[in-house]
C-alpha positions in Angstrom: 136.0 -124.9 -15.6 137.1 -124.6 -19.2 140.6 -125.4 -20.2 142.7 -124.8 -23.3 143.6 -127.6 -25.6 147.2 -127.6 -24.2 145.9 -127.9 -20.6 143.6 -130.8 -21.6 146.5 -132.7 -23.2 148.6 -132.2 -20.1 145.8 -133.4 -17.9 145.3 -136.5 -20.0 149.1 -137.1 -20.2 149.4 -137.5 -16.4 147.4 -140.7 -16.6 149.6 -142.3 -19.2 152.7 -142.7 -17.0 153.2 -146.1 -15.2 152.3 -144.3 -11.9 149.2 -142.8 -13.5 148.2 -146.2 -14.9 148.5 -147.8 -11.4 146.5 -145.0 -9.9 143.8 -145.3 -12.6 143.5 -149.1 -11.9 143.1 -148.4 -8.2 140.4 -145.8 -8.9 138.5 -148.3 -11.1 138.8 -151.2 -8.6 138.2 -149.3 -5.3 135.8 -146.7 -6.6 137.5 -144.3 -4.3 136.1 -141.4 -6.2 133.0 -141.8 -4.0 134.9 -140.2 -1.1 137.2 -137.1 -1.6 139.2 -138.1 1.5 139.7 -141.7 0.3 140.4 -140.6 -3.2 143.3 -138.3 -2.1 144.8 -141.1 -0.2 144.8 -143.4 -3.3 146.0 -140.8 -5.8 148.8 -139.3 -3.7 151.5 -138.0 -5.9 149.4 -137.6 -9.1 150.5 -134.5 -11.0 148.3 -131.4 -10.5 146.2 -133.1 -7.8 146.6 -130.1 -5.6 145.4 -127.5 -8.1 143.3 -124.9 -6.2 140.3 -125.5 -8.5 140.0 -129.1 -7.3 141.4 -128.8 -3.8 138.3 -130.0 -2.1 137.0 -132.2 -4.9 137.7 -135.5 -6.7 140.1 -134.9 -9.5 139.4 -137.1 -12.5 140.3 -134.5 -15.1 141.6 -136.0 -18.3 141.1 -139.6 -17.0 140.6 -142.3 -19.7 137.6 -144.1 -18.3 135.9 -145.3 -21.4 133.5 -148.2 -20.9 133.4 -147.8 -17.1 130.2 -148.6 -15.2 129.7 -145.9 -12.5 126.8 -147.8 -11.0 127.1 -149.3 -7.6 124.9 -151.7 -5.6 122.7 -149.8 -3.2 120.6 -151.6 -0.6 117.1 -150.1 -0.4 115.8 -151.8 2.8 116.4 -154.4 5.4 114.9 -157.2 3.2 118.2 -157.2 1.3 116.7 -155.8 -1.9 119.3 -153.7 -3.8 119.7 -152.1 -7.1 122.5 -150.7 -9.2 122.6 -146.9 -9.4 125.0 -144.0 -9.6 125.6 -141.6 -6.8 128.2 -138.9 -7.7 128.9 -135.4 -6.4 131.6 -132.8 -6.6 133.8 -134.6 -9.2 135.9 -132.9 -11.8 135.8 -134.7 -15.2 137.1 -131.9 -17.3 138.9 -133.2 -20.4 138.2 -136.9 -19.4 137.5 -139.5 -22.0 134.5 -141.4 -20.7 132.9 -142.8 -23.9 130.4 -145.7 -23.6 130.2 -145.2 -19.8 127.1 -145.9 -17.7 125.5 -143.3 -15.4 122.1 -144.9 -15.7 119.5 -144.4 -13.0 121.8 -142.1 -11.1 121.9 -139.0 -9.0 124.7 -136.8 -10.2 125.1 -133.3 -8.8 127.8 -130.6 -8.7 130.0 -132.4 -11.3 132.0 -130.8 -14.0 132.1 -132.3 -17.5 133.6 -129.4 -19.5 135.6 -130.5 -22.6 134.7 -134.2 -21.8 134.2 -136.9 -24.4 130.8 -138.3 -23.3 129.8 -139.9 -26.7 127.6 -143.0 -26.5 127.3 -142.6 -22.7 124.2 -143.7 -20.8 122.4 -141.1 -18.7 119.0 -142.8 -18.9 116.6 -141.8 -16.1 119.5 -140.0 -14.3 119.0 -136.9 -12.2 121.6 -134.3 -13.2 121.8 -131.3 -10.9 124.1 -128.3 -11.1 126.3 -130.0 -13.7 128.4 -128.3 -16.3 128.7 -129.8 -19.8 130.2 -126.8 -21.7 132.0 -127.8 -24.8 131.5 -131.5 -24.0 131.1 -134.1 -26.8 127.8 -135.8 -26.2 127.3 -137.4 -29.6 124.8 -140.3 -29.4 124.5 -140.0 -25.6 121.2 -141.3 -24.1 119.3 -138.8 -21.9 115.9 -140.4 -22.2 114.0 -140.0 -19.0 116.7 -137.9 -17.4 115.9 -134.9 -15.3 118.2 -131.8 -15.9 118.3 -129.2 -13.1 120.4 -126.1 -13.5 122.7 -127.7 -16.0 124.8 -125.9 -18.7 125.2 -127.4 -22.1 126.6 -124.3 -23.8 128.6 -125.0 -26.9 128.3 -128.8 -26.3 128.1 -131.2 -29.2 124.6 -132.8 -29.0 124.4 -134.6 -32.3 122.0 -137.5 -32.2 121.5 -137.3 -28.5 118.4 -139.2 -27.3 116.3 -136.8 -25.3 112.7 -137.1 -26.4 111.5 -137.8 -22.8 114.0 -135.7 -20.9 112.7 -133.2 -18.3 114.4 -129.9 -17.8 114.0 -126.9 -15.5 114.0 -123.2 -16.5 117.7 -122.8 -15.3 119.1 -125.4 -17.6 120.6 -123.8 -20.7 122.0 -124.8 -24.1 123.5 -121.4 -24.9 122.2 -118.7 -27.2 123.5 -120.5 -30.3 124.2 -124.2 -30.7 127.6 -125.3 -31.7 126.2 -126.9 -34.9 124.8 -123.5 -36.0 128.1 -121.8 -35.3 129.7 -124.3 -37.6 127.0 -123.5 -40.2 125.5 -127.0 -40.1 122.1 -125.5 -40.3 120.1 -128.7 -41.1 121.6 -130.4 -38.1 121.1 -127.3 -35.9 117.4 -127.2 -36.9 117.0 -130.9 -35.8 118.7 -130.2 -32.5 116.7 -127.0 -31.8 113.5 -129.1 -32.5 114.7 -131.7 -30.0 115.3 -129.1 -27.3 111.9 -127.4 -28.1 110.1 -130.7 -27.5 112.1 -131.2 -24.3 110.9 -127.9 -23.0 107.3 -128.6 -24.1 107.4 -131.9 -22.2 108.5 -129.9 -19.1 105.6 -127.4 -19.5 108.1 -124.6 -20.1 106.3 -123.1 -23.1 108.1 -119.8 -23.3 111.4 -121.5 -23.6 109.8 -123.9 -26.1 108.7 -121.0 -28.2 112.2 -119.5 -28.2 113.7 -122.7 -29.5 110.9 -123.0 -32.1 111.9 -119.6 -33.4 115.6 -120.7 -33.5 114.6 -123.9 -35.3 112.7 -122.0 -38.0 115.5 -119.4 -38.4 118.1 -122.2 -39.0 115.8 -123.9 -41.5 115.6 -120.6 -43.3 119.4 -120.2 -43.3 119.7 -123.6 -44.9 118.0 -122.2 -48.0 120.3 -120.5 -50.6 120.6 -116.8 -49.9 119.3 -115.7 -53.3 116.3 -118.0 -53.3 112.9 -116.2 -53.2 111.7 -118.9 -50.8 114.2 -117.7 -48.2 113.1 -114.1 -48.4 109.4 -115.0 -48.4 110.0 -117.0 -45.3 111.8 -114.1 -43.7 109.1 -111.5 -44.5 106.0 -113.5 -43.9 107.4 -115.9 -41.3 109.9 -113.9 -39.2 109.0 -110.2 -39.6 105.3 -110.8 -39.5 104.8 -113.1 -36.5 108.2 -114.7 -35.5 107.0 -118.0 -37.1 103.7 -118.1 -35.2 104.8 -117.2 -31.7 104.4 -113.4 -31.5 100.9 -111.9 -31.6 102.3 -108.5 -30.8 104.0 -108.3 -34.2 100.7 -109.1 -35.8 99.1 -106.2 -33.9 101.9 -103.9 -34.8 101.6 -104.8 -38.5 97.8 -104.4 -38.3 98.1 -101.0 -36.8 100.6 -99.9 -39.5 98.3 -101.2 -42.2 95.3 -99.3 -40.8 97.2 -96.0 -40.5 98.8 -96.4 -43.9 95.5 -97.0 -45.7 93.9 -94.2 -43.7 96.6 -91.8 -45.0 95.9 -92.9 -48.5 92.1 -92.4 -48.1 92.6 -89.0 -46.6 94.9 -87.9 -49.4 92.6 -89.3 -52.1 89.5 -87.4 -50.8 87.3 -90.2 -52.3 85.1 -91.2 -49.4 81.4 -90.9 -49.4 79.3 -90.5 -46.3 75.6 -91.7 -46.5 75.9 -91.6 -50.3 77.1 -87.9 -50.3 80.5 -86.5 -50.9 81.6 -84.6 -47.8 84.9 -83.1 -46.5 86.5 -85.9 -44.5 89.1 -85.5 -41.8 91.9 -87.9 -41.0 89.9 -89.3 -38.1 87.1 -90.1 -40.6 89.6 -91.8 -42.9 91.1 -93.7 -39.9 87.6 -94.9 -38.9 86.9 -96.1 -42.4 90.2 -97.8 -42.6 89.7 -99.6 -39.3 86.2 -100.7 -40.3 87.5 -102.0 -43.6 90.4 -103.8 -42.0 88.2 -105.6 -39.6 85.7 -106.4 -42.4 82.8 -105.0 -40.4 81.6 -102.7 -43.2 79.1 -100.5 -41.3 78.1 -98.8 -44.6 78.1 -95.1 -43.4 81.4 -94.5 -45.2 82.3 -96.1 -48.5 85.0 -95.7 -51.0 84.7 -94.5 -54.6 87.0 -94.5 -57.6 90.5 -95.9 -57.1 90.0 -96.0 -53.4 87.7 -99.1 -53.8 90.8 -101.0 -55.0 92.8 -100.0 -51.9 89.8 -100.9 -49.7 89.6 -104.4 -51.2 93.3 -104.9 -50.5 93.0 -103.7 -47.0 90.0 -105.9 -46.3 91.9 -109.0 -47.5 95.0 -108.2 -45.5 92.8 -107.5 -42.4 91.0 -110.8 -42.7 94.3 -112.6 -43.0 96.0 -110.9 -40.1 93.0 -111.3 -37.8 92.9 -115.0 -38.6 96.6 -115.2 -37.8 96.2 -113.3 -34.6 93.4 -115.7 -33.5 95.5 -118.7 -34.2 98.5 -117.4 -32.3 96.5 -116.4 -29.3 94.5 -119.7 -29.3 97.8 -121.6 -29.5 99.3 -119.8 -26.5 96.2 -120.3 -24.4 95.3 -123.9 -25.3 98.8 -125.3 -25.9 99.2 -128.7 -27.3 
């Protein structure tokens, strides 16, 4: 649940009183947050503990827990072997300050981290399921090897997050626009979009990876000065033509438009010869000649004369270029790297 800045300050303030400090010490020492029933016994009398939103959950909203190690020793078998890991569920961390904390090698599900300061926090090889990180600050957090399932990072700060080996599912979202792009930090946004793209590629979610590739290229273009020719060339030949190499349908549409346009020119010019003789040509004849020229097949039954030869040469060059581009895009989608 998202809170206003005033609500967040109030939630944090309740932990600063002498009673709040004693309760916080108890929480750290007893790890009572592992059980909602035990937690409520330990934090009895804490302000706003009975809010309806957290009535059946563990309420750590606004808690200052920086540097805390959430790992506990878990015995794996009767031989006595144990390891330290995190097992958390149904905990509200909204507005909490949990910088430099350790959730490494954990199983964290149904937890709420909205508006939480998670900078420099370790989530390495952690399974995060049904967790909400909206508007959280995850600067320099470590998500390497983590598995994200149905998590929401909308409007979160993900600057310098380590996530090159993170696995995600199709329900995990980072929002339509990253926070860095909203703040017009386009170079940073391009880097973050590329990181997310690679994460989806590693998870074999290629459609999502393509979506973030497009966003990466758009933000790169936005970082170029508005009046620069380079920006407009990137827009026309990169975005409009093929969505930066991910849309073969746009290439087909442009190809069809080129064929029809040059067919119209040929029909109006009346400068086509058939078997070395001038004949009255219909629009369908001009369309046939335009298509043959575009695909560079050149059957030879129709050929241009006069100024139309210049247009035919241009169309042939455009056709060869667009067909090559179409082949590359289709091959990329089929083969995938």
